[in-house]
N, C-alpha and C positions, 0 to 999 in steps of 0.2 A: 504494500500500500504506500502511496506517495501523498504526503500532506500538501495541501494547496491553500492559498488565500484567494478569496473573491473580493476584489476591490474595484473602485471606479474613481475617475476624475470627471466630475460634472456629467455623470451618466455614461461616459465612455468607459466600458467595463472590461475587466481582465480576470483571467484565471492565472494565478502566479504560482508556479511550481518551483520548489527549491531543490536543486540538484548539486549543492555544494558538498554534501556529505555522502552522496551516492548517485551514480549516473541515472538519468531518467531518459528512456528512449522517446524520441520525438521525431516525427516526420509529417509530411503534408496530410496524409490520411488521418493520423491520430489527432493532429491539431484541429482538423475539420470536425472530427467526432466530438472532441471536447467542447468546441465552440458552438455546436448545434444547440439551439435553444429549446428543442423539443425532445431530443433523445440524449443530449449531453448535459454538461453543466450550464453552458450558454455564456457567450461573451463576444466582444468585438475582436479581442486579441488574446492569444495564449502566450504567456511570458515564462521563459525558462531561465532560472538563475543558476549560473555555473561558477566554478572557481576562476579567478583571474590572477595573472602575474603582474598586472599593471594597475589594478584598481581594487576596490573593496569587493566587487562582484562583476561578473560578466552577464549581460542581459541579452538574450535572444528573443526574437519577436516573430510570432506567426499570426497573420491575419485570419479572419474567420473562413476564408476560402482556402486556407492551407499554405498560402505563399509566405515565405520568410522575408522580412523587410528589415531596414537598417535602423530605424529610430522611431520613438514614440514618446512625445512629451508628457502626456497624461500618465503613461505607465512609469516614466522616470520619476514623477512626483510620488507615485505609489511606492516604488522601490526605495526611494529616499525615506518615506514614512516607515518602512520596515527596518531602517537602521543603517543603510548604506549612505556614504557621502560622495564616493566616486564610483562611476559605473562605466564599464567597458561595453561599447556597442559597435556594430559594424560601421557606424557613422563616426566613431571616435570616442574619446573619453568625455563623459558628461559629469558634472559635479554640482553640488548644492546642499541645501538643508531645507528644513520645513518652511523657511521664509522665502525660498525661491531657488531656481536652478539656472545654471549657465548652460545654454543649449549650443554653444559654439558659434562660430562665424558663418553667416550665410554665404552661399556661392551663387554667382550669376552667369558664369560662362556657359555658352550653349552646350558645350561638351561636358559640363559639370552637372547639368540638370538631370539627365542628359536629353538632348534633342537629336533628331535624326540628321539634321543639317544645320549649318550656321545661320543665325539670325539675331536680331536685337532682342534681348530678353526683357528689356524694360517695357516695351510695347510691341509684342510679337505681331507681325503682319499676317495674322491668321484669325479665323473665327468659326464658330459653329452656331448657325441661326442668329439669335439676338445676342449671343455671347461673343464679343469681338475684342481683339487686341489685348489679350491678357498679359500680365507680367509673369515671368517664370523665376522661381527661387528654389534652390536646394538648401534645406535646413536639416540635412541628414537624410532626408528623403525628398523626392521631387514633387513640386507643387506648381500649379498655375492658378492665378488669382484674377478674377473678373470683378471690376467695380461696376455696380449697377444701381439703378434708382430704387428698386424694391426687390429685396432678396426673395420675398414670398411669391413673386410673380414668375420666378424662374422655375421651370419644370426640371429640377435637378435630378429627380429620380429617373427621368428619361435621358437627359443630356449628359449626366455624369458618366455613365458607362460608355457612351459614345466617345467622349473625350478621353476617358481613362485608357481605352484600348486603341486610340488613333495611332497609326504607324509613325506619326511624328514623335511619339514618346516610346523609345525602345524598351524602357524599364517600366512602362505604364506611368500613370501620374495621378496625384490627388487633385481634386477640382474644388476650388473655393469661389463662392459668390458672396460679395461683400457690399455693404452700403454704409455711408457715413451717417451717424446720428449725433450731431453736435461734435464734441471732442472725442466721441467713442466710435467704434466700428461694430456693425452688426454682421454676423457671419453665419453661413451655412456651408457644410462640407460634404462632398461625396468622397469618401475615403477609399483609396486604392485597396481592393481586396476585402473591404468590409461594407461598403455602401454608405448610405446616409447614417450619420452618427450624431449623437447628442452633443458631442464636443470632440475637437481634435486639437491637441496642443501644438503639434508642428504646423497645422493649418493656421492657427491663430498667430504663430510666430511668422510664418511666411507672409500672411496678409498684412500684419503690422509693418514688417520690413518693406513690403512693396509700397505701402502707403507713405512711409517715411522716405524711402528712396525717391519717390516721385514728388516729394515735398508737398503732399496733400495734408499732412498731419505731422506732429512732433511727438516723440516719446517722452515719458511712458504713456501708453494708450490702453484703454479698457477695450477688450474685444468681447462682445456679447454673443454667446452661442446659445442654441436651444436649451442646453443643460445648465447654463450659468455663465459667469464671466471670468476671464483671465486677464492679468495685467502683463503687457509685453513692453519691454524697453530695449531700444537699440539705437546706436549712433553709427553712421558710416565708418567703416574701418574697425569696428568693435565686435564683440560677441553679443548674443541675444540673451536677455534675462527674462525668465518667465516665472510668474507667481500665481498661485491659485490653490484651491482645496484638493485634497485626496481623502477618500473615505474607505475604511475597512468594513466590509459587509459581514463576512463570516469565514471560518476555516472549515476544512473538510478533508476527507481522504479519498484518493482516486485509485481505483483498482488497476 
C-alpha cells in the first residue's frame, strides 16, 4: 500500500504520492487510472515525490490524460505545504515557503516555448476564430495567452483542445483567456492534458508576465481564477513570484 495526500490549490486538485522511502511504479496508464474521477481517486494531476540530489525533493507530474509534464505551480505550493523548501522538477529547481514560491524566469524565445517555426512571441501573427495574436510564454511549461473583452464569452471548452493540439505547438500548449478588471486580471485556462481547470498556477504566472511584458499592467497583480485568486509578481529580467493558498483535503492508501 502507498500512502497519498489529496490536496488542491484553488480547486486545482492533486493526488500526491511519496516515493522517497520506497519506489512507486508510475506510468501513463496508472496515472490515468488514479486521476479518473469515477473509478479512481480523481484529480487534475498525479504528483510523485522522489529523492533528489539537488533539492529537498524531486517532483514528477502526470496530467489526468497520463502525459508527464514539466511544472505545476499549484502543486508546488502543495508540496511546499508538506514541508519541502526546494523542489527539483523537469523545469528546474523551484523554491519557496508558505508565503510564496519562486517559479523561475520566464522564457520567450520561439524555440523555448516551443513553436514549430520562428515568430514574434509577444504578439504571435496567428489566431483561431475570435482568439487572435496571443502572447507565448514558457514558465516551465508552454502557454499562450489571449487578452479578450469577456472571458465568459469564449467557448474555451471547444477552442482549447483545438489550440492545444495545433501543429504549431510540438509539445502541445496550455491556453489562457484573460481580461483586465481594474488592476486585476480575470483568467480562464484550458490546461494541456487536463482540460478546463478551476485554477492553474503556471497559467496565472504566464498571463501576468504577458500583461507586464506588454506594459498593460504592473506587478504585483491579482489574477482571479474560477477557484480563487493568486498574486503574481515579476519584473523584466527577474524571476516570477507566486503566492496563494494550498489546502490539504485528506490522506489515504493506494493499493
